[in-house]
NUMAR-553816 format. One record per residue (C-alpha): residue number from 1; y, z, x. Coordinates in steps of 0.001 Angstrom, whole numbers, padded with zeros to 6 digits. Example, Ala and Ser with C-alpha at 12.3 -4.5 7.8 and 13.67 -1.06 7.14 Angstrom:
2
- 1,-004500,007800,012300
- 2,-001060,007140,013670
// end
This chain:
645
- 1,-034247,035427,045175
- 2,-030719,034647,044202
- 3,-030609,032766,040884
- 4,-027062,031455,040934
- 5,-026731,028262,038841
- 6,-024349,025428,039734
- 7,-021249,025010,037583
- 8,-021541,022058,035181
- 9,-018733,019919,036601
- 10,-018774,016149,037094
- 11,-022061,015686,035255
- 12,-023704,018848,036605
- 13,-024417,017407,040060
- 14,-023418,019190,043282
- 15,-024256,016269,045564
- 16,-021096,015007,047284
- 17,-021770,011376,046306
- 18,-021980,012408,042647
- 19,-018642,014198,042631
- 20,-015709,012094,041392
- 21,-013313,010766,043993
- 22,-010535,013142,043000
- 23,-012639,016299,043249
- 24,-014384,015029,046394
- 25,-011027,014680,048134
- 26,-010163,018232,047161
- 27,-013190,019868,048760
- 28,-014464,017454,051433
- 29,-013474,017974,055057
- 30,-015329,016095,057803
- 31,-018843,017554,058054
- 32,-018667,020218,055349
- 33,-018369,020092,051624
- 34,-017532,023046,049400
- 35,-018798,023149,045854
- 36,-018159,025793,043223
- 37,-021006,027544,041464
- 38,-020972,030131,038700
- 39,-022045,033566,039982
- 40,-024424,035969,038404
- 41,-022448,037727,035648
- 42,-023260,041070,037228
- 43,-021606,040079,040486
- 44,-017844,040066,039809
- 45,-016673,040632,043351
- 46,-015298,037100,043722
- 47,-012089,036266,041852
- 48,-012618,034117,038770
- 49,-016381,034524,038815
- 50,-016893,031897,041547
- 51,-018629,032172,044921
- 52,-018170,029609,047693
- 53,-021089,028089,049599
- 54,-021114,025801,052616
- 55,-023215,022660,052707
- 56,-024151,020917,055953
- 57,-023774,017301,054951
- 58,-025091,016018,058322
- 59,-028411,017799,058027
- 60,-028519,016875,054289
- 61,-029776,020376,053592
- 62,-028006,022964,051458
- 63,-027651,026146,053475
- 64,-026535,029115,051451
- 65,-024531,031877,053049
- 66,-026290,035204,053034
- 67,-025526,037045,049853
- 68,-023699,040211,050706
- 69,-022630,043129,048617
- 70,-018912,043972,048516
- 71,-019489,046993,050678
- 72,-020916,044905,053561
- 73,-018206,042224,053612
- 74,-015157,042525,055714
- 75,-011812,042548,053953
- 76,-010734,039329,055674
- 77,-013868,037458,054545
- 78,-013419,038620,050979
- 79,-009740,037688,050936
- 80,-010481,034270,052427
- 81,-013049,033448,049746
- 82,-010758,034655,046957
- 83,-007803,032588,048143
- 84,-009956,029501,048666
- 85,-011418,029699,045150
- 86,-008070,030266,043443
- 87,-006339,027534,045450
- 88,-009082,025025,044690
- 89,-008933,025667,040930
- 90,-005122,025487,040797
- 91,-005074,022289,042835
- 92,-007663,020758,040506
- 93,-005535,021527,037408
- 94,-002438,020060,039041
- 95,-004299,016882,039929
- 96,-005532,016514,036363
- 97,-001911,016700,035222
- 98,-001022,014126,037847
- 99,-003706,011779,036492
- 100,-002249,012062,032987
- 101,001253,011309,034241
- 102,000072,008299,036245
- 103,-001836,006913,033237
- 104,000443,007574,030236
- 105,-000969,004585,028347
- 106,-004311,006404,028054
- 107,-002843,009506,026421
- 108,-001161,010397,023156
- 109,002206,010965,024799
- 110,004518,009163,027200
- 111,005725,010492,030546
- 112,009072,008941,031429
- 113,012212,009811,033405
- 114,014192,008689,030321
- 115,012763,011334,027995
- 116,015808,013601,028020
- 117,018355,010845,027340
- 118,016156,009396,024580
- 119,015880,012739,022803
- 120,019646,013225,023040
- 121,020219,009724,021664
- 122,018134,010353,018538
- 123,019544,013852,018083
- 124,023011,012342,017512
- 125,021578,010908,014291
- 126,020066,014280,013363
- 127,016658,012816,014080
- 128,013994,014665,016052
- 129,011223,012741,017756
- 130,007782,014313,017895
- 131,007178,015796,021356
- 132,004515,017711,023244
- 133,004309,019826,026394
- 134,001950,018786,029203
- 135,-000047,020963,031591
- 136,002782,021012,034083
- 137,005185,022257,031358
- 138,007122,019000,031041
- 139,008278,017787,027606
- 140,006991,014337,026644
- 141,007478,012135,023588
- 142,004443,011613,021373
- 143,003436,007965,021417
- 144,002752,007490,017674
- 145,005692,008667,015561
- 146,004069,008989,012136
- 147,007086,010331,010224
- 148,010070,008075,009332
- 149,012846,008077,011960
- 150,016425,006857,011731
- 151,019442,005808,013794
- 152,022922,006092,012229
- 153,025278,003800,014115
- 154,028388,005605,012851
- 155,027374,008547,015064
- 156,027770,006539,018275
- 157,030303,004982,020555
- 158,029114,002401,023038
- 159,028999,005000,025833
- 160,026674,007223,023773
- 161,023837,004715,023935
- 162,021625,005101,027044
- 163,020780,002215,029305
- 164,017087,002590,028542
- 165,015050,004310,025851
- 166,011555,005556,026668
- 167,009285,002498,026379
- 168,006029,002507,024445
- 169,007062,004629,021439
- 170,005260,003416,018290
- 171,007241,003984,015086
- 172,005601,003925,011682
- 173,009003,003487,009987
- 174,012430,003212,011616
- 175,015747,002850,009785
- 176,018901,001651,011546
- 177,021917,002225,009320
- 178,025356,000735,009895
- 179,028726,002424,009792
- 180,029874,000984,006475
- 181,033633,000299,006381
- 182,034676,002342,009412
- 183,036997,-000106,011185
- 184,038036,002105,014093
- 185,034689,001840,015846
- 186,033094,-001139,017494
- 187,031327,-003466,015053
- 188,027777,-002462,014233
- 189,026482,-005669,015751
- 190,027919,-004661,019140
- 191,026376,-001210,018891
- 192,023114,-002759,017771
- 193,023172,-005075,020768
- 194,023246,-002139,023154
- 195,020583,-000247,021192
- 196,018276,-003253,021330
- 197,018960,-003704,025042
- 198,017925,-000076,025559
- 199,014673,-000553,023622
- 200,013786,-003986,025084
- 201,010452,-003836,023224
- 202,010355,-002081,019836
- 203,006950,-001283,018338
- 204,007390,-000529,014638
- 205,005434,-001057,011432
- 206,008376,-001063,008980
- 207,011936,-001678,010180
- 208,014912,-001079,007865
- 209,018358,-002499,008598
- 210,020947,-001014,006230
- 211,024676,-001621,005828
- 212,025464,-003470,009062
- 213,029186,-004191,009508
- 214,029872,-007398,011365
- 215,033142,-008607,012850
- 216,035795,-009315,010191
- 217,036077,-012883,011446
- 218,032539,-013965,012372
- 219,033638,-017569,012982
- 220,035738,-016504,015997
- 221,033843,-013265,016695
- 222,037141,-011391,016920
- 223,038872,-008504,015157
- 224,041823,-010705,014172
- 225,042662,-014379,014163
- 226,044814,-014037,017291
- 227,042234,-012280,019452
- 228,039800,-014034,021774
- 229,036191,-014440,020782
- 230,033634,-011804,021754
- 231,030249,-012982,022972
- 232,027660,-010688,021458
- 233,024767,-013129,021063
- 234,023334,-013197,024575
- 235,020535,-015318,025967
- 236,017787,-014459,026593
- 237,017262,-012375,023457
- 238,017586,-008633,023848
- 239,014703,-007315,021755
- 240,011096,-008194,021049
- 241,009439,-006670,017985
- 242,005781,-005677,018192
- 243,003365,-004798,015380
- 244,006032,-005496,012733
- 245,004593,-005686,009211
- 246,007663,-005290,006997
- 247,011377,-005934,007593
- 248,013842,-004571,005027
- 249,017499,-005665,005120
- 250,019725,-003873,002623
- 251,023453,-003966,001797
- 252,024205,-006378,004613
- 253,026204,-009597,004352
- 254,024992,-012947,005636
- 255,027007,-012973,008941
- 256,025624,-009573,009941
- 257,022085,-010669,009038
- 258,022431,-013712,011281
- 259,023893,-011571,014073
- 260,020919,-009226,013776
- 261,018385,-012053,014087
- 262,020340,-013594,016978
- 263,019475,-010507,019012
- 264,015725,-010880,018411
- 265,013039,-012917,020010
- 266,011156,-015123,017559
- 267,008781,-013279,015208
- 268,005564,-015292,015342
- 269,003399,-013344,012878
- 270,003909,-013463,009072
- 271,005727,-010393,007775
- 272,007017,-009005,004500
- 273,010761,-009752,004366
- 274,012855,-007837,001829
- 275,016514,-008795,001341
- 276,017846,-006109,-001002
- 277,021082,-005022,-002658
- 278,023632,-007314,-001071
- 279,026486,-008654,-003185
- 280,027734,-010955,-000410
- 281,024739,-013294,-000293
- 282,025473,-016465,-002232
- 283,022659,-018660,-000930
- 284,019248,-018391,000684
- 285,020089,-021124,003191
- 286,020567,-018487,005877
- 287,016776,-018011,005888
- 288,016498,-021394,007597
- 289,018590,-020128,010528
- 290,016575,-017036,011419
- 291,013740,-016832,013938
- 292,010773,-016483,011569
- 293,007790,-018819,011637
- 294,006421,-017649,008274
- 295,006866,-014881,005709
- 296,003920,-013264,003968
- 297,006087,-011976,001097
- 298,009746,-012715,000354
- 299,011699,-010205,-001747
- 300,015193,-011022,-003026
- 301,016337,-007998,-005031
- 302,019656,-007065,-006673
- 303,021706,-009978,-005387
- 304,024016,-010476,-008341
- 305,026156,-012983,-006463
- 306,023280,-015310,-005596
- 307,024291,-018824,-006645
- 308,021684,-020983,-004933
- 309,017944,-020590,-004435
- 310,017246,-023611,-002240
- 311,015978,-023122,001312
- 312,013497,-024841,003596
- 313,011384,-021697,003749
- 314,010452,-022125,000066
- 315,010357,-025903,000153
- 316,007992,-026093,003139
- 317,005595,-023377,001998
- 318,006515,-020850,004693
- 319,006308,-018048,002108
- 320,002543,-017666,001981
- 321,001450,-014918,-000450
- 322,004191,-013451,-002630
- 323,007646,-014310,-004012
- 324,009713,-011604,-005715
- 325,013110,-012537,-007175
- 326,014387,-009560,-009147
- 327,017804,-009174,-010784
- 328,019253,-011902,-008612
- 329,019772,-015092,-010612
- 330,022071,-014015,-013432
- 331,024882,-016219,-012106
- 332,022804,-019146,-010914
- 333,025058,-022139,-011582
- 334,022688,-024998,-010898
- 335,018921,-025415,-011025
- 336,016954,-025449,-007781
- 337,016320,-028754,-006088
- 338,013085,-030578,-006981
- 339,011775,-029852,-003468
- 340,012228,-026107,-004077
- 341,010477,-026241,-007445
- 342,007644,-028277,-005935
- 343,007281,-025783,-003087
- 344,006923,-022885,-005549
- 345,004579,-024433,-008108
- 346,002467,-026074,-005418
- 347,001031,-022748,-004214
- 348,-001550,-020352,-005585
- 349,000386,-017102,-005360
- 350,-001152,-013702,-004892
- 351,001990,-012246,-006527
- 352,004904,-013958,-008246
- 353,007810,-012047,-009827
- 354,010615,-014198,-011254
- 355,013160,-014189,-014092
- 356,012472,-016035,-017312
- 357,015097,-018705,-016646
- 358,013503,-019643,-013327
- 359,010031,-019663,-014861
- 360,011274,-022105,-017498
- 361,012567,-024418,-014792
- 362,009330,-024213,-012821
- 363,007149,-025266,-015756
- 364,009492,-027927,-017108
- 365,007737,-031151,-017979
- 366,004026,-030773,-017347
- 367,004341,-028425,-014377
- 368,002285,-025241,-014216
- 369,002101,-022210,-011955
- 370,-000937,-020442,-010543
- 371,-000827,-016748,-009651
- 372,-003158,-013794,-009558
- 373,-000288,-011470,-010530
- 374,002706,-012884,-012420
- 375,005645,-010842,-013702
- 376,008344,-012500,-015790
- 377,011573,-010668,-016593
- 378,012476,-011785,-020109
- 379,015587,-011147,-022197
- 380,014717,-010188,-025744
- 381,017549,-010994,-028149
- 382,019352,-013209,-025628
- 383,018931,-016904,-026255
- 384,018140,-018272,-022825
- 385,015445,-020613,-021668
- 386,014970,-024227,-020773
- 387,016607,-025331,-023995
- 388,019900,-023553,-023244
- 389,020113,-024001,-019477
- 390,020579,-021642,-016573
- 391,023062,-018889,-017233
- 392,023588,-019616,-020916
- 393,023700,-016492,-023006
- 394,023524,-014167,-020015
- 395,026877,-012581,-020795
- 396,026240,-009727,-023218
- 397,029454,-010619,-025076
- 398,027754,-013772,-026374
- 399,026284,-013604,-029823
- 400,022490,-013295,-029704
- 401,020781,-016590,-030378
- 402,017342,-017259,-031790
- 403,014950,-016648,-028954
- 404,013162,-019681,-027547
- 405,010588,-018997,-024865
- 406,010304,-021507,-022048
- 407,007751,-024262,-022013
- 408,006005,-023403,-025278
- 409,004939,-026515,-027137
- 410,001661,-027989,-028297
- 411,-000284,-029949,-025747
- 412,001474,-028587,-022658
- 413,-000785,-027611,-019717
- 414,-001241,-023866,-019306
- 415,-000487,-021831,-016197
- 416,-003422,-019930,-014682
- 417,-002684,-016197,-014355
- 418,-005086,-013246,-014086
- 419,-002640,-010363,-014559
- 420,000490,-011078,-016597
- 421,003416,-008658,-016910
- 422,006416,-009170,-019189
- 423,009275,-006842,-018260
- 424,012863,-006545,-019516
- 425,015365,-008771,-017764
- 426,018888,-007903,-016683
- 427,020295,-008347,-020211
- 428,017313,-007359,-022321
- 429,017744,-005059,-025288
- 430,014879,-003288,-027002
- 431,013563,-005022,-030109
- 432,012119,-003408,-033230
- 433,011293,-006698,-034876
- 434,007517,-007107,-035247
- 435,007992,-010838,-035624
- 436,009478,-010953,-032118
- 437,006316,-009379,-030751
- 438,004222,-011904,-032608
- 439,006368,-014690,-031151
- 440,005922,-013348,-027626
- 441,002155,-013057,-028003
- 442,001939,-016549,-029455
- 443,004003,-017849,-026528
- 444,001680,-016124,-024072
- 445,-001397,-017577,-025759
- 446,000099,-021054,-025724
- 447,001395,-020959,-022136
- 448,-001239,-019153,-020056
- 449,-004965,-019175,-019409
- 450,-007459,-017017,-017491
- 451,-005477,-013874,-018419
- 452,-007414,-010621,-017985
- 453,-004629,-008073,-018466
- 454,-001327,-008342,-020311
- 455,001392,-005708,-019888
- 456,004535,-005770,-022041
- 457,006808,-003125,-020556
- 458,009673,-001374,-022370
- 459,010711,-004432,-024374
- 460,009586,-003495,-027863
- 461,009711,-000314,-029848
- 462,006545,001558,-028855
- 463,005682,002435,-032483
- 464,004063,-000876,-033282
- 465,000524,000085,-034124
- 466,001046,-000542,-037858
- 467,002094,-004103,-037087
- 468,-000722,-004591,-034615
- 469,-003391,-003390,-037022
- 470,-002145,-005505,-039911
- 471,-001557,-008721,-037995
- 472,-004131,-011323,-037127
- 473,-003332,-013072,-033852
- 474,-005320,-016000,-032561
- 475,-006249,-015164,-028985
- 476,-009254,-017404,-028608
- 477,-007542,-018817,-025529
- 478,-008045,-015456,-023780
- 479,-011812,-014930,-023615
- 480,-011396,-012753,-020504
- 481,-008593,-010502,-021772
- 482,-009616,-006854,-021837
- 483,-006378,-004858,-021770
- 484,-003051,-005132,-023516
- 485,-000444,-002524,-022572
- 486,002672,-002317,-024696
- 487,005458,-000010,-023508
- 488,003643,003293,-023051
- 489,000855,002574,-025526
- 490,-002398,000854,-024669
- 491,-003653,-001586,-027266
- 492,-007271,-002477,-026650
- 493,-009170,-005530,-027767
- 494,-012697,-005097,-029130
- 495,-015248,-007589,-030364
- 496,-018158,-007393,-032757
- 497,-020983,-006728,-032424
- 498,-019912,-003988,-030076
- 499,-021383,-001094,-028159
- 500,-020558,002552,-028760
- 501,-020371,004613,-025571
- 502,-020319,008369,-026185
- 503,-021082,011677,-024456
- 504,-024647,012910,-024694
- 505,-023210,016110,-026140
- 506,-022045,014063,-029144
- 507,-025531,012769,-029937
- 508,-026360,015496,-032443
- 509,-023075,015038,-034312
- 510,-023567,011281,-034304
- 511,-027174,011530,-035513
- 512,-026345,013799,-038469
- 513,-023251,011835,-039506
- 514,-020571,014402,-038638
- 515,-019178,012174,-035861
- 516,-018206,009479,-038342
- 517,-016590,012065,-040606
- 518,-014605,013434,-037662
- 519,-013397,009949,-036754
- 520,-012324,009300,-040323
- 521,-010236,012470,-040228
- 522,-008672,012022,-036791
- 523,-008058,008274,-036497
- 524,-008535,006424,-039789
- 525,-006159,003682,-038647
- 526,-008434,002841,-035756
- 527,-011539,002780,-037927
- 528,-009783,000590,-040465
- 529,-009484,-002300,-038040
- 530,-013060,-002234,-036779
- 531,-015299,-004890,-038230
- 532,-018205,-003925,-040437
- 533,-020802,-004587,-037774
- 534,-018951,-002506,-035214
- 535,-018309,000287,-037686
- 536,-022009,000424,-038544
- 537,-022693,001491,-034972
- 538,-020729,004662,-035655
- 539,-023005,005443,-038578
- 540,-026034,007691,-038005
- 541,-029093,005988,-036479
- 542,-031953,004911,-038687
- 543,-034500,007074,-036868
- 544,-032687,009719,-034792
- 545,-034677,011073,-031862
- 546,-035627,014728,-031776
- 547,-035218,014938,-028003
- 548,-032660,012695,-026348
- 549,-034630,010774,-023704
- 550,-033590,007508,-022088
- 551,-036378,005047,-023020
- 552,-035948,003141,-019752
- 553,-035943,005860,-017089
- 554,-037521,008608,-019240
- 555,-034833,011062,-018192
- 556,-034039,013879,-020620
- 557,-030306,013881,-021332
- 558,-028293,017049,-021739
- 559,-026999,017395,-025294
- 560,-025275,020706,-024722
- 561,-021836,020593,-026286
- 562,-019527,021392,-023373
- 563,-016349,020233,-025112
- 564,-013204,019032,-023369
- 565,-013613,021376,-020390
- 566,-016348,019177,-018912
- 567,-014463,016708,-016673
- 568,-017309,014161,-016452
- 569,-019730,014523,-019378
- 570,-022955,012556,-019271
- 571,-022654,009332,-021261
- 572,-025066,007323,-023381
- 573,-024749,003854,-024837
- 574,-025733,003005,-028407
- 575,-026802,-000589,-027980
- 576,-027678,-001731,-031521
- 577,-027309,-000860,-035183
- 578,-030723,000797,-035220
- 579,-029356,003534,-032989
- 580,-031326,002730,-029841
- 581,-029755,004186,-026729
- 582,-029640,003911,-022939
- 583,-028313,006380,-020386
- 584,-025175,005471,-018493
- 585,-027002,004715,-015221
- 586,-029526,002357,-016816
- 587,-026874,000600,-018868
- 588,-024680,-000050,-015836
- 589,-027689,-001305,-013870
- 590,-028599,-003771,-016632
- 591,-024995,-004926,-016938
- 592,-024850,-005523,-013183
- 593,-028055,-007571,-013253
- 594,-026698,-009584,-016156
- 595,-023422,-010294,-014362
- 596,-024982,-011096,-010981
- 597,-028240,-012817,-011969
- 598,-027622,-013841,-015570
- 599,-030477,-011680,-016874
- 600,-030432,-010927,-020597
- 601,-030300,-007268,-021617
- 602,-033435,-006312,-023553
- 603,-033626,-003138,-025619
- 604,-036479,-001064,-024121
- 605,-037234,000419,-027548
- 606,-037542,-002629,-029813
- 607,-037612,-005331,-027073
- 608,-034862,-007334,-028778
- 609,-032052,-008978,-026828
- 610,-028835,-006967,-026960
- 611,-026014,-009354,-028048
- 612,-022975,-007888,-026342
- 613,-021026,-008865,-023252
- 614,-020304,-005377,-021957
- 615,-019646,-001912,-023330
- 616,-016991,-002083,-025998
- 617,-016118,001333,-027284
- 618,-015834,004736,-025674
- 619,-015919,007889,-027776
- 620,-014841,011142,-026186
- 621,-014202,014685,-027339
- 622,-010562,015745,-027398
- 623,-009267,018986,-028934
- 624,-012560,019569,-030756
- 625,-012516,016172,-032443
- 626,-013852,012804,-031415
- 627,-011340,010016,-030907
- 628,-011518,006456,-029678
- 629,-010492,006110,-026057
- 630,-008783,002993,-024730
- 631,-011450,001921,-022241
- 632,-013010,-001334,-023335
- 633,-013559,-004963,-022528
- 634,-013206,-007936,-024794
- 635,-016383,-009839,-025584
- 636,-016881,-013446,-026574
- 637,-016836,-012771,-030311
- 638,-013853,-012771,-032646
- 639,-011579,-009948,-031470
- 640,-009930,-007203,-033461
- 641,-007074,-004926,-032487
- 642,-007431,-001240,-031801
- 643,-004725,001233,-030804
- 644,-005506,004341,-028805
- 645,-006046,007267,-031159
// end
């Protein structure tokens, strides 16, 4: 009996009603249906390994042609079967390609009659779009363009821009750069109009508009005062933007920015808007004229000529999450309107980055700000602030005045900030005066609450650990502060009683006292500032264990001294002065239960409550000596200062 098995196509069924419509049309003809089955591997007489059978669909019975050896078949029968099998397979492949072309939205590439002109258009800017080749050997543009692409308008005349660009391309990042000061070409806004008309719908995640050159006389839209106006702001709008997350406009004057937005349909979803590096923007009023319903983040960066901050977008709360004003208010001549100040301080910002002068204006009187992340650009050595007014002392030719930080006086409400960054302003000069650091820290303590991290970046001389260790600073107002970063050094805050956290490989050295001797030799300054109760934890335990076993989980810990080559050594926590320990896993589990359920941490050895808020000190091996690593949290007790060893 012949044991030919049917080819697994269309779900493995050879019944005509189970074959897809496309394949059924290929092989169905009135009362007969041809299906392809794989032949016995030993029988290779039929081209491609297929043999053709006839099925009588009227009788609903499969009648197989007699199996014949090649020697018994006539040449015409053999040739007919070969040609039929080859033709059927080729036709099937062509139809699959036809399906892909008719349904480009379901594939990773786009089939379009405008492919060639689109590729030529981008090639003028030395930009290559990602392409692929289909089954029928045609070149198609890949739908998702993951790499940044660009269009340089100075490479084009109006006739170089096609009437239509392939629709449906999805750009991750697209930059459109203007022609700068080239006056012989058409204005960039006219070129941009035709580019947008060719796109019609632009799908892009981040769009950059750089250096657009508008008409010299935007009021009359003409090249000279005597020429007639040019209408380049058509209705309806030429371009709709889809999937836009971030819009960056750089080195572009206000008229060109307005011309750009006049070509767009309204953007109805909040985006990140960055207005960067433009010396010709004097006011933010133009933001009220553009077609944006809301802005998730507003960035105003490097606008030295900015004279006015007021705009309805800030006053009405249309900036929802973040406001970044960097190096842009040095020449601010008048304070913002009360409505603008109220719009800024009336929000709980996710991120707020402003200059010191503006911060002083915001918190004048009893006003406060609320932000998860707040960065203030301050000017050390330059006497500015609310007491001197906007712009006073900005000029570096002025004699430095005694520094007065804004809003710092007894009884004033504090601003709520989780992560506070103090960075150098536009006129800041590095300070080596330890008293200036003390003044800054006192100002921070008196002006802010809820601070968890404090970063002071490149303002003070980094070699300040002597001052830090010998200065007592009242930071009781920061019970949650756990990290202070100063320039490139990390100053950590520790409390007593604390918890020593060290590698299991250090247990033997700790138990016999050599760990403390090593610390005295490698970082005596750090040990000098630890309180007596904390320092006692570094002393050998009262009753050192012979075998290091976690008393909670009974797991034997590895005390093999692997040295600095071990990237993640096993850790143990010394939880009291008696030297009782817990493994890292158990300690973290107990800390989690304490934080989530308020459960007290009980020592499994002596059953006493462990009086610490979280692990305080981390000891690691570095270059064959133990040093104190800056990885700690501040507890509720009186803090002391510690500098990374």
